[in-house]
C-alpha positions in Angstrom: 48.5 -131.2 152.9 45.9 -133.5 154.8 46.4 -131.8 157.9 45.9 -127.8 156.5 43.0 -129.1 154.6 41.6 -130.5 158.2 42.8 -127.4 159.4 40.5 -125.2 156.6 37.5 -127.7 156.8 37.5 -127.1 160.9 37.8 -123.4 160.7 34.8 -123.3 158.3 32.8 -125.1 160.6 33.6 -123.3 163.3 32.8 -120.3 161.1 29.2 -121.5 160.2 28.7 -122.2 163.8 28.9 -118.5 165.0 27.1 -117.4 162.7 24.3 -119.3 163.5 24.6 -118.7 166.6 25.1 -115.3 166.2 21.4 -115.2 164.0 20.0 -117.6 166.5 20.9 -114.7 169.4 19.3 -111.7 167.0 15.8 -110.4 168.5 13.6 -110.9 165.4 13.2 -107.9 163.8 9.4 -106.4 164.7 8.1 -104.3 161.8 4.9 -102.1 161.7 4.7 -102.5 157.8 2.8 -103.5 155.2 -0.3 -103.4 155.8 -3.1 -101.2 157.1 -2.7 -101.9 161.2 0.3 -102.4 163.4 1.6 -105.5 165.2 2.2 -105.7 169.0 5.8 -105.9 168.7 8.1 -103.0 170.5 11.7 -102.0 169.6 14.0 -102.8 171.8 16.3 -100.6 173.7 19.4 -99.0 172.0 17.5 -99.8 168.4 16.8 -97.4 165.5 14.1 -98.3 163.2 13.2 -96.5 160.2 10.5 -97.7 157.8 9.7 -96.4 154.4 8.0 -97.0 150.8 5.9 -95.8 148.2 2.5 -96.5 147.6 -0.3 -95.5 144.5 -4.1 -95.2 145.3 -6.8 -95.2 143.0 -10.4 -94.5 143.2 -13.2 -93.4 141.1 -11.8 -89.8 139.8 -9.0 -90.3 141.8 -5.5 -91.1 142.1 -2.9 -90.9 144.5 0.8 -91.3 145.2 2.7 -91.4 148.5 6.2 -91.3 148.1 8.1 -91.9 151.4 5.6 -93.3 154.2 8.7 -92.6 156.6 8.6 -93.9 160.3 11.1 -93.5 162.8 10.9 -95.9 165.9 13.5 -95.6 169.0 13.2 -98.2 171.8 12.8 -96.4 175.1 13.0 -99.3 177.5 11.5 -103.2 176.8 8.3 -101.8 177.1 8.3 -98.3 175.3 9.1 -97.3 172.0 8.8 -93.5 171.0 7.8 -93.3 167.0 7.8 -90.4 165.0 6.1 -90.7 162.1 7.1 -88.2 159.0 4.4 -89.7 156.7 4.4 -89.0 152.7 5.4 -86.4 150.0 1.7 -86.9 148.5 0.7 -86.0 145.0 -3.4 -86.4 144.6 -4.4 -85.7 140.8 -8.3 -85.3 140.3 -10.2 -84.6 136.7 -9.9 -81.4 135.0 -6.1 -81.1 135.2 -6.7 -80.2 139.1 -3.6 -81.6 141.5 -2.8 -81.2 144.7 0.9 -81.7 146.0 2.5 -81.6 149.4 3.8 -82.9 152.4 1.4 -84.5 155.0 1.5 -83.7 158.5 3.8 -85.9 161.1 2.9 -87.9 164.0 4.4 -88.1 167.5 3.8 -90.6 169.5 4.5 -93.8 171.9 3.9 -97.8 171.4 3.7 -99.5 174.9 3.4 -103.6 175.6 1.2 -104.0 177.7 1.6 -108.0 177.2 3.8 -110.1 175.5 3.5 -113.6 176.5 1.1 -115.2 173.8 -0.6 -118.0 173.8 -3.9 -119.5 172.0 -6.3 -118.2 174.3 -4.1 -115.1 175.8 -3.1 -112.6 172.8 0.0 -110.2 173.3 -1.1 -106.7 173.3 0.2 -103.7 173.0 -1.2 -99.6 172.9 -0.4 -97.1 170.4 -0.7 -93.3 171.5 0.1 -90.2 168.9 -1.3 -87.1 167.9 -0.8 -85.7 164.7 0.3 -82.2 164.6 -1.1 -80.0 161.8 2.2 -78.3 160.2 1.9 -79.9 157.2 1.2 -78.3 153.6 -1.6 -76.2 153.4 -3.3 -78.6 151.2 -3.2 -81.8 153.2 -2.7 -80.3 156.7 -5.5 -80.8 159.7 -7.4 -78.6 161.0 -6.2 -79.1 164.8 -4.1 -82.0 166.9 -5.5 -85.3 166.3 -5.3 -87.8 169.0 -5.2 -91.2 168.5 -5.3 -94.5 170.7 -5.1 -98.0 169.0 -5.2 -101.4 170.9 -3.4 -104.4 168.7 -3.5 -108.3 169.3 -1.9 -110.7 168.2 -2.6 -114.7 168.7 -0.1 -117.4 168.0 -2.2 -120.6 166.4 -0.6 -123.4 164.6 3.0 -123.2 163.7 3.4 -120.5 161.2 0.2 -119.1 161.6 -1.3 -116.1 163.6 -4.1 -113.8 164.1 -3.7 -109.7 164.5 -6.6 -107.1 165.3 -6.5 -103.5 166.0 -8.9 -101.3 167.6 -8.2 -97.1 166.5 -10.0 -94.0 167.8 -9.4 -90.8 166.9 -11.3 -87.5 167.6 -10.6 -83.9 166.9 -12.2 -81.0 166.3 -13.2 -78.3 162.9 -14.9 -75.3 163.3 -16.0 -75.7 167.1 -17.5 -78.9 166.0 -16.1 -82.4 167.5 -15.7 -85.6 164.9 -14.7 -88.9 165.8 -13.3 -91.9 163.1 -12.4 -95.5 163.9 -10.6 -98.3 162.7 -10.6 -102.4 163.1 -8.7 -104.8 161.4 -8.2 -107.9 161.5 -5.3 -110.2 159.8 -4.2 -113.8 159.3 -0.4 -114.2 159.2 1.5 -116.8 157.5 5.2 -118.0 157.6 6.0 -119.1 154.1 9.6 -120.2 154.6 12.2 -120.1 157.5 15.4 -120.9 155.4 14.8 -118.0 153.4 12.9 -116.0 155.8 9.2 -114.2 154.2 5.6 -114.3 155.2 2.7 -113.4 153.9 -0.6 -111.5 155.3 -4.3 -110.9 154.3 -6.4 -108.8 156.1 -9.8 -106.6 156.4 -10.4 -103.0 157.4 -13.2 -101.1 158.0 -12.3 -97.2 158.3 -15.4 -95.1 160.5 -15.5 -92.0 159.2 -18.0 -89.0 159.1 -20.4 -90.2 156.1 -20.0 -93.8 154.3 -17.9 -96.2 156.3 -15.1 -97.7 154.2 -14.3 -101.5 153.6 -10.8 -102.9 152.6 -9.8 -106.3 151.8 -5.9 -106.3 151.6 -2.7 -108.3 151.2 1.2 -108.7 151.6 4.3 -110.4 151.4 7.4 -109.6 153.4 11.0 -111.0 152.7 14.1 -111.1 155.4 17.2 -109.8 153.2 19.5 -110.2 156.6 18.2 -110.0 160.1 17.8 -106.1 160.1 16.5 -105.5 156.5 13.4 -106.6 155.5 11.6 -105.7 152.0 7.9 -105.7 151.2 5.1 -105.5 149.0 1.5 -105.0 149.5 -1.7 -104.5 148.2 -5.8 -104.1 148.3 -8.8 -103.4 147.4 -11.9 -101.5 147.9 -15.5 -103.2 149.3 -17.3 -99.9 149.6 -17.2 -98.2 146.0 -16.2 -99.6 142.6 -12.3 -99.0 140.8 -10.8 -98.6 144.5 -7.4 -100.1 145.3 -4.1 -99.4 146.0 -0.4 -101.1 145.6 2.8 -100.3 147.2 6.2 -101.2 148.2 8.8 -100.5 151.2 12.0 -101.5 153.4 12.2 -101.8 157.2 16.3 -101.6 158.0 17.2 -101.9 161.7 20.2 -100.3 163.5 21.6 -101.7 167.0 23.9 -99.9 168.8 
């Protein structure tokens, strides 16, 4: 009996060591949700990832609901990923029983890792190039194809802390008139626990649009349920207008082939 018990203990120890070794060899999950900005991580080759969720946003005399927020990512090589944004089924409620419903325009593009060896003074960097295709439902359809370019930077600070920044530029035409839009984000990322992999982020975003610019403070939490599955919650408030805020939740699932 002691011999069998010793063998059982040895088997359990071996399995635990093997599980730890497999987890240590598992590449970290790279997600571009939650949050207004994106990170510098690129999905690795032979890896498919789906990200999605739900969001509620409110402004004076307006309520919006987004179901889906679907983003598909596939690694083409160690430096490039293909991205298809299927976006959301969107509902917008306005006064006097005015309601808009429909599927938003999809996007397609590539994310390219420019520099992935980061340090305190040298950030990791990535570039995102995508286009919005005007094929969604009429109420949410763009007037023309909208190309967008984003530069993303990540700086590690102290252990468990990092800073991310984005700069985005979009240009499009409506009735022979050109319009330009921009987005700038700055985010502090914090690792809450390594035993139960979780994190938090706090950020600021400014959207430059025709008319009045928009300013937001946002924050959220992430929880890694398995090495390939992440849950998140997020929310934010608008600084440019009273009673403007948003909340949401979502999942990220990775498939490795």
